[in-house]
Backbone bond lengths (Angstrom), bond angles and torsions (degrees), N, CA, C in turn:
res aa  C-N    CA-C-N  psi(-1)  N-CA   C-N-CA  omega(-1)  CA-C   N-CA-C  phi
1 M - - - 1.480 - - 1.517 110.84 -
2 Y 1.328 112.81 -51.82 1.439 122.98 174.95 1.603 116.02 -53.18
3 R 1.465 107.85 -43.65 1.468 113.55 -178.18 1.525 108.91 -70.71
4 L 1.442 121.71 -35.65 1.416 119.11 177.42 1.477 112.53 -65.53
5 L 1.341 120.33 -37.92 1.416 120.29 -175.06 1.572 110.06 -73.78
6 L 1.315 121.85 -18.15 1.387 130.52 174.72 1.581 110.66 -73.97
7 I 1.201 111.50 -42.17 1.571 120.00 -179.37 1.514 105.15 -68.11
8 L 1.365 122.60 -46.67 1.412 119.89 -174.64 1.594 107.74 -73.80
9 L 1.343 118.31 -26.17 1.519 114.81 174.62 1.470 112.69 -66.95
10 V 1.471 116.77 -39.85 1.374 121.78 175.70 1.477 114.67 -64.49
11 L 1.162 119.65 -38.98 1.589 123.31 -178.09 1.615 105.81 -78.52
12 S 1.277 121.35 -26.72 1.555 119.41 179.98 1.465 108.95 -74.86
13 S 1.408 118.30 -26.56 1.429 122.69 -179.94 1.469 115.20 -83.78
14 C 1.373 114.86 -4.32 1.520 114.95 177.48 1.645 110.50 -85.68
15 T 1.267 114.07 139.63 1.547 117.20 171.83 1.470 106.69 -123.02
16 K 1.326 107.47 152.09 1.598 119.96 178.95 1.527 101.77 -76.15
17 E 1.409 116.89 126.09 1.368 125.21 178.25 1.644 104.67 -106.04
18 E 1.358 111.97 125.33 1.394 120.98 176.57 1.552 114.54 -82.66
19 I 1.357 115.79 115.29 1.429 119.23 -170.33 1.604 106.81 -90.40
20 N 1.360 123.97 114.43 1.361 125.06 176.11 1.608 108.34 -102.21
21 Q 1.271 114.34 101.16 1.467 118.71 -177.87 1.446 111.27 -77.31
22 T 1.325 122.65 156.33 1.418 121.77 168.25 1.474 113.96 -64.57
23 P 1.148 116.58 153.57 1.624 119.49 -168.32 1.475 115.23 -53.14
24 C 1.422 114.01 -48.89 1.556 113.77 -171.57 1.536 109.39 -107.09
25 M 1.238 117.70 164.88 1.384 129.25 170.21 1.522 107.16 -80.48
26 G 1.321 115.16 84.06 1.485 123.52 -174.89 1.632 105.21 101.48
27 D 1.237 116.15 -150.80 1.484 115.77 -179.13 1.561 109.64 -83.41
28 C 1.396 109.81 150.90 1.423 118.31 176.04 1.429 108.73 -80.28
29 E 1.403 117.39 122.53 1.550 122.35 -179.81 1.486 110.80 -140.33
30 T 1.386 114.63 144.97 1.361 122.38 177.77 1.503 107.77 -119.92
31 L 1.364 112.63 153.69 1.481 117.67 179.05 1.518 103.79 -152.17
32 Y 1.390 108.92 114.41 1.502 118.28 -173.61 1.485 109.86 -120.91
33 R 1.400 120.88 137.86 1.440 125.13 174.29 1.476 113.52 -130.71
34 I 1.332 119.17 168.89 1.454 123.75 -178.64 1.470 106.60 -110.01
35 L 1.369 114.84 142.02 1.511 121.27 178.84 1.456 105.33 -129.36
36 Y 1.299 114.12 139.09 1.459 123.14 174.28 1.563 107.43 -132.29
37 K 1.404 116.40 128.85 1.522 117.95 -176.41 1.478 108.10 54.51
38 N 1.318 119.97 36.46 1.493 125.01 177.25 1.531 113.59 63.71
39 Q 1.421 115.76 14.20 1.326 112.77 171.15 1.572 116.37 -123.66
40 P 1.405 116.58 142.76 1.467 115.73 -173.17 1.551 113.73 -57.65
41 V 1.338 113.86 147.89 1.455 119.45 -173.18 1.463 108.04 -98.67
42 N 1.317 125.10 134.25 1.424 126.39 -178.19 1.492 111.18 -70.04
43 V 1.281 117.96 148.46 1.546 129.49 -179.15 1.503 107.58 -105.75
44 N 1.457 119.25 124.93 1.557 120.06 177.66 1.418 101.75 -131.09
45 N 1.310 113.44 114.76 1.512 122.18 178.18 1.534 116.84 54.87
46 G 1.306 106.56 41.19 1.522 113.79 -178.01 1.501 121.95 84.58
47 F 1.338 112.65 -2.89 1.417 121.25 179.41 1.490 112.50 -110.77
48 Y 1.411 117.96 126.34 1.422 116.47 169.02 1.625 113.47 -77.78
49 E 1.270 115.11 127.48 1.355 120.23 -175.89 1.567 115.70 -103.33
50 I 1.398 117.74 112.13 1.456 121.13 -172.71 1.561 105.19 -110.38
51 E 1.344 112.42 122.09 1.542 121.00 172.15 1.483 105.08 -85.82
52 Y 1.318 115.53 111.39 1.461 119.69 173.86 1.516 119.22 -60.24
53 D 1.291 115.36 123.36 1.494 123.95 -171.50 1.376 115.20 -133.96
54 N 1.401 115.75 41.01 1.511 124.54 -177.95 1.481 120.42 61.98
55 L 1.264 113.64 1.83 1.516 112.58 169.09 1.572 112.63 -94.18
56 D 1.257 111.66 120.03 1.501 119.95 -160.93 1.581 113.64 -86.76
57 Y 1.292 114.37 38.19 1.452 119.66 169.09 1.521 111.54 -170.32
58 F 1.319 114.45 158.83 1.468 112.94 172.26 1.584 101.85 -136.32
59 Q 1.266 123.72 176.50 1.496 130.48 -174.60 1.538 114.66 -123.07
60 I 1.259 106.08 147.61 1.485 115.46 163.65 1.581 107.97 -106.10
61 E 1.153 117.19 128.19 1.455 121.83 173.02 1.486 117.53 -120.38
62 G 1.380 126.42 131.23 1.506 121.62 -175.06 1.426 114.94 -123.71
63 N 1.249 120.85 156.16 1.373 130.02 172.34 1.471 114.46 -121.19
64 L 1.395 116.86 112.84 1.491 117.89 -171.02 1.435 115.52 -111.16
65 S 1.281 119.94 150.36 1.433 122.89 177.00 1.568 113.11 -60.40
66 T 1.294 117.98 149.23 1.438 125.94 -179.32 1.455 110.64 -75.52
67 L 1.266 113.89 141.37 1.489 124.67 -178.30 1.438 111.33 -81.78
68 N 1.346 124.47 145.90 1.483 123.48 159.20 1.485 117.57 -50.98
69 D 1.289 119.08 146.29 1.435 120.84 177.12 1.511 121.87 -50.70
70 Q 1.281 113.73 -24.00 1.465 121.28 178.99 1.558 110.25 -64.06
71 Y 1.400 117.60 -32.82 1.350 126.35 -179.25 1.550 113.58 -97.54
72 V 1.075 119.10 21.29 1.544 128.21 -178.94 1.504 109.25 -124.42
73 I 1.355 117.59 111.66 1.457 119.58 -173.65 1.564 108.37 -115.84
74 N 1.230 113.94 119.66 1.512 120.05 -177.35 1.585 111.77 50.88
75 D 1.300 113.18 48.16 1.441 122.55 -179.46 1.594 115.76 70.24
76 V 1.328 111.69 3.46 1.543 119.41 175.46 1.382 114.66 -98.51
77 P 1.436 118.85 114.94 1.356 119.50 178.24 1.531 119.40 -73.15
78 L 1.181 125.22 126.80 1.568 129.77 -178.08 1.606 107.00 -70.69
79 I 1.282 118.97 72.82 1.417 121.93 -170.59 1.599 107.12 -144.44
80 E 1.372 116.99 146.78 1.444 113.02 -176.96 1.646 99.36 -151.36
81 A 1.325 111.54 155.73 1.496 123.71 172.77 1.446 106.63 -125.05
82 K 1.336 119.50 128.75 1.496 121.21 178.42 1.619 106.82 -115.52
83 F 1.332 112.58 131.77 1.407 118.27 -177.96 1.516 113.99 -111.32
84 D 1.323 114.44 139.42 1.531 121.24 176.92 1.479 107.68 -147.30
85 S 1.358 114.42 163.56 1.515 120.14 173.33 1.524 108.35 -145.41
86 D 1.387 110.66 175.60 1.491 115.21 176.89 1.547 110.81 -106.41
87 Y 1.336 114.72 20.08 1.574 119.63 -177.87 1.397 110.37 -113.84
88 W 1.426 116.48 119.18 1.440 123.69 -176.13 1.568 110.05 -114.45
89 V 1.240 119.99 136.72 1.496 121.09 175.83 1.456 111.20 -105.92
90 I 1.334 122.04 127.19 1.491 131.20 175.03 1.434 114.00 -98.30
91 M 1.316 123.33 113.19 1.421 119.11 178.99 1.462 109.50 -84.20
92 D 1.349 115.71 129.16 1.603 118.47 -178.55 1.582 106.31 -114.06
93 T 1.324 122.47 -57.41 1.387 122.11 179.26 1.564 109.10 -131.89
94 I 1.286 111.08 144.90 1.570 115.09 178.85 1.490 102.53 -132.03
95 Q 1.382 115.67 130.90 1.404 123.12 -178.16 1.448 109.56 -129.52
96 Y 1.301 122.23 123.56 1.418 126.95 -179.68 1.557 114.99 -128.93
97 Q 1.228 117.43 155.71 1.536 116.40 179.59 1.583 106.84 -125.22
98 T 1.365 112.35 142.72 1.503 118.78 -178.69 1.690 103.74 -137.59
99 P 1.194 111.55 144.08 1.545 119.61 177.51 1.545 105.98 -68.70
100 M 1.258 110.91 149.54 1.522 122.09 174.71 1.550 106.98 -121.52
101 Y 1.473 106.81 149.10 1.554 115.09 -175.07 1.480 106.23 -133.53
102 S 1.331 112.74 149.51 1.496 121.49 179.59 1.522 109.35 -90.52
103 Y 1.378 114.68 143.60 1.393 116.98 -179.48 1.480 118.97 -53.30
104 L 1.275 109.89 -41.45 1.590 125.13 175.21 1.513 108.80 -108.82
105 G 1.350 116.67 51.00 1.496 117.09 -176.55 1.445 113.55 -93.46
106 W 1.423 112.91 -176.34 1.402 119.35 172.33 1.555 121.32 -80.52
107 F 1.307 111.87 151.89 1.454 117.98 176.56 1.460 115.21 -123.34
108 N 1.237 121.99 161.43 1.480 127.08 -171.69 1.543 112.00 -84.09
109 D 1.349 118.21 -14.94 1.510 124.91 179.31 1.411 108.07 -157.21
110 Q 1.431 107.10 173.09 1.567 115.99 -168.86 1.590 109.46 -70.10
111 T 1.359 115.46 -20.10 1.481 116.19 -174.98 1.486 116.34 -72.65
112 L 1.306 115.69 -7.22 1.506 126.97 179.13 1.484 114.20 56.17
113 N 1.424 116.94 32.69 1.382 119.66 -173.20 1.613 108.15 -101.80
114 T 1.331 117.94 -26.13 1.432 116.05 179.20 1.572 111.43 -114.17
115 P 1.226 120.16 108.04 1.560 121.59 -176.45 1.439 105.00 -79.03
116 I 1.402 113.68 158.25 1.454 128.09 166.73 1.388 116.44 -95.64
117 S 1.316 117.97 125.88 1.433 121.53 -173.91 1.561 110.28 -66.20
118 I 1.334 116.57 142.00 1.470 118.73 178.94 1.586 108.67 -97.30
119 G 1.323 118.75 0.51 1.527 123.71 169.21 1.577 102.21 151.18
120 P 1.402 113.08 175.73 1.371 126.73 179.74 1.671 111.23 -88.00
121 H 1.241 112.90 152.86 1.538 116.61 168.59 1.500 106.46 -127.12
122 I 1.350 118.57 131.96 1.383 126.75 -177.81 1.527 111.70 -94.00
123 Y 1.372 126.44 124.07 1.274 129.80 170.53 1.452 115.49 -104.12
124 T 1.333 126.56 137.57 1.514 128.28 -173.37 1.529 109.29 -132.60
125 M 1.310 118.87 120.52 1.409 124.90 178.91 1.558 105.55 -106.77
126 I 1.270 119.65 119.06 1.408 123.23 -174.11 1.652 115.24 -114.62
127 D 1.248 115.67 156.90 1.613 118.75 177.02 1.446 104.49 56.08
128 L 1.320 120.55 51.72 1.493 123.58 172.24 1.539 111.12 -76.94
129 A 1.450 121.36 -19.39 1.288 122.36 177.69 1.630 114.81 -57.79
130 N 1.300 111.58 -33.14 1.534 115.90 -174.78 1.611 109.58 -85.51
131 I 1.445 113.62 -8.13 1.403 115.19 176.10 1.518 114.24 -102.90
132 N 1.403 117.61 -39.06 1.397 120.23 -175.54 1.668 106.98 -114.61
133 P 1.220 119.18 129.93 1.421 123.32 175.65 1.633 111.18 -59.15
134 P 1.277 118.27 166.57 1.495 118.50 -179.17 1.530 106.84 -65.16
135 L 1.339 113.92 158.26 1.598 118.89 -179.25 1.564 104.40 -114.91
136 N 1.251 112.48 121.88 1.495 120.95 162.96 1.508 111.39 -64.58
137 I 1.296 125.81 135.73 1.320 122.20 -170.90 1.593 113.27 -79.03
138 V 1.370 115.30 -3.84 1.481 112.89 168.74 1.538 112.98 -88.98
139 G 1.406 120.38 3.26 1.431 124.16 163.48 1.516 113.20 107.32
140 Y 1.440 115.12 41.16 1.504 112.80 171.03 1.554 106.85 -143.00
141 Q 1.342 115.48 164.01 1.453 121.28 171.48 1.470 111.76 -131.23
142 I 1.284 114.41 155.50 1.479 123.14 174.33 1.484 111.84 -106.26
143 P 1.334 114.49 118.37 1.601 119.75 -176.62 1.456 108.39 -62.30
144 K 1.284 119.66 162.84 1.413 126.22 -172.92 1.595 109.18 -67.48
145 H 1.262 117.12 -34.14 1.597 123.30 -174.39 1.513 101.61 -110.44
146 F 1.330 123.65 43.32 1.448 118.99 176.72 1.486 109.83 -75.55
147 C 1.332 114.65 145.64 1.493 127.71 -171.55 1.644 104.39 -99.78
148 F 1.337 110.97 94.04 1.405 114.73 -173.84 1.599 107.20 -81.81
149 E 1.391 117.32 -14.39 1.528 115.80 175.96 1.635 110.59 -88.43
150 C 1.302 117.23 -6.80 1.494 115.40 -176.01 1.517 107.88 -76.35
151 P 1.367 114.88 152.42 1.391 124.74 -178.51 1.556 116.92 -58.16
152 Y 1.432 111.44 -26.71 1.454 110.89 -178.81 1.474 117.45 -94.66
153 A 1.477 114.15 3.04 1.365 119.90 178.71 1.463 119.69 -51.89
154 S 1.320 119.92 -45.06 1.468 125.20 179.35 1.519 113.92 -59.92
155 S 1.440 116.85 -31.79 1.425 113.72 179.75 1.554 119.12 -80.53
156 I 1.309 107.23 -5.69 1.511 116.83 -176.46 1.588 107.98 -93.08
157 V 1.329 112.90 -34.89 1.491 116.30 -175.61 1.545 106.42 -84.10
158 G 1.358 113.68 119.20 1.584 115.63 -173.30 1.401 109.57 110.39
159 T 1.347 113.47 162.58 1.483 119.17 172.61 1.554 105.95 -124.32
160 Y 1.386 110.51 156.76 1.482 113.87 -169.75 1.546 111.79 -125.30
161 S 1.367 115.34 156.90 1.423 127.33 168.35 1.564 108.50 -126.41
162 K 1.251 118.53 113.44 1.452 116.41 -174.43 1.445 115.07 -116.66
163 Y 1.335 121.28 159.18 1.446 127.75 168.18 1.486 116.05 65.36
164 N 1.249 115.44 28.24 1.553 118.70 174.88 1.402 108.97 -156.55
165 Y 1.470 111.81 150.24 1.473 120.41 -174.71 1.477 114.94 -82.44
166 N 1.437 113.18 -8.10 1.557 116.11 -177.30 1.582 107.43 -120.09
167 P 1.380 119.95 69.45 1.402 111.94 -170.73 1.664 107.99 -79.52
168 K 1.244 112.88 154.47 1.418 122.95 -174.14 1.602 110.53 -141.88
169 Q 1.357 115.52 135.65 1.402 120.62 179.82 1.443 108.12 -142.95
170 N 1.413 112.22 137.04 1.352 127.27 175.00 1.579 110.83 -81.35
171 I 1.395 115.81 134.12 1.509 117.50 -176.95 1.586 104.59 -121.60
172 F 1.354 117.50 130.21 1.415 120.23 -175.13 1.548 108.73 -70.66
173 L 1.375 112.93 147.19 1.479 121.60 -179.56 1.434 107.86 -148.03
174 D 1.333 119.25 148.31 1.468 128.26 176.25 1.520 113.25 -149.19
175 N 1.309 115.37 169.88 1.536 114.91 -178.52 1.565 110.30 -65.77
176 E 1.432 121.37 -24.80 1.377 121.40 -179.20 1.542 110.83 -65.55
177 M 1.209 116.45 -15.00 1.596 114.64 -179.13 1.445 113.36 -95.26
178 V 1.304 114.47 2.28 1.584 116.25 172.12 1.565 113.65 -60.13
179 G 1.233 116.79 121.96 1.373 123.33 179.54 1.493 114.65 104.76
180 D 1.426 116.49 1.23 1.413 124.00 -167.36 1.612 108.01 -108.06
181 T 1.216 121.90 157.59 1.433 129.29 175.73 1.534 108.64 -110.11
182 I 1.328 119.04 130.00 1.482 121.91 -178.84 1.537 108.03 -116.33
183 N 1.212 119.29 134.88 1.485 129.14 168.58 1.459 108.57 -100.63
184 L 1.353 114.32 123.52 1.422 123.31 173.88 1.516 112.43 -114.33
185 F 1.380 114.21 131.28 1.482 117.75 -177.53 1.404 108.89 -116.85
186 I 1.382 119.94 129.54 1.368 133.41 168.82 1.362 124.17 -118.57
187 E 1.332 120.25 122.23 1.500 130.34 178.09 1.522 106.36 -106.34
188 T 1.326 111.63 125.00 1.434 120.18 -179.25 1.533 106.08 -119.31
189 T 1.408 113.93 115.34 1.538 114.79 168.82 1.507 117.75 -106.52
190 F 1.305 108.45 120.40 1.498 120.15 177.95 1.526 108.45 -80.75
191 N 1.282 123.06 109.62 1.480 133.77 -171.51 1.515 112.55 71.39
192 T 1.308 117.63 110.89 1.410 126.08 -169.22 1.574 106.61 -105.18
193 D 1.337 121.45 4.30 1.393 126.83 -177.95 1.444 109.66 -119.20
194 M 1.356 119.96 -158.63 1.476 127.75 -175.40 1.472 109.85 -66.40
195 G 1.393 113.86 149.60 1.419 119.50 177.60 1.479 107.76 107.63
196 E 1.433 113.09 -167.83 1.429 119.58 179.81 1.490 114.50 -75.63
197 S 1.380 119.95 141.01 1.455 123.45 -177.22 1.511 106.69 -136.15
198 E 1.331 113.13 163.68 1.435 120.11 172.88 1.530 111.85 -141.94
199 I 1.258 116.09 140.39 1.477 119.99 178.02 1.491 112.05 -117.88
200 I 1.270 115.90 132.21 1.478 120.97 176.61 1.505 111.22 -116.90
201 R 1.346 124.06 131.10 1.510 125.58 177.32 1.492 112.17 -112.36
202 D 1.274 111.31 126.95 1.394 122.75 179.58 1.457 110.80 -106.45
203 Q 1.270 121.87 159.11 1.464 125.26 168.06 1.624 109.19 -137.62
204 I 1.231 116.92 128.29 1.520 118.38 178.35 1.494 107.40 -120.47
205 K 1.426 116.48 136.35 1.514 121.70 179.43 1.557 110.00 -114.57
206 V 1.323 111.25 127.33 1.421 118.47 -172.27 1.525 109.00 -125.26
207 I 1.389 111.82 130.94 1.508 118.69 174.51 1.466 110.69 -111.35
208 I 1.436 110.88 129.17 1.457 115.27 179.43 1.605 107.92 -97.61
209 Y 1.127 120.26 136.89 1.385 124.50 176.83 1.615 114.55 -143.27
């Protein structure tokens, strides 16, 4: 009887201790690079140099440190990368051309499946800046009446890649950007839930030529 009471006393004195590990298995680190046409872009004196070649986007690709098991739920790591830039595009006028066909026009074969155009028609859309807000090249827009003081504001500014160790983001590019320098900002959060977390901020500079 005495031995049983002693065991119960020992068990009752034990408390469950919650273990909060550091976010990463080792140091939390980020490694980002720039790709254009699926090829790594060279770095010169801290600047990535992209030679524009009619492909209207380039990519940021990341390689992130692995999280501790406490911050991985059902094989999904609680990690995110937020992308932003200081480069905005304002649309003023868009013009595009489309072929026109006659109701009783010509066809290039007897099946009458492929009509022959009688000429192009040009459509022009003007004053788009008053219709659409400026576009950040990472892929988001800020509405005209955006609430900067609202608690949700920071989650709308920027674009995100979540729950993977290899985030990738497409960045808009066109020939009007040749000669410009672009600053890209990346905020990586290791563990986006309860417990200990770590945030790493990176800046990438890109020259278009």
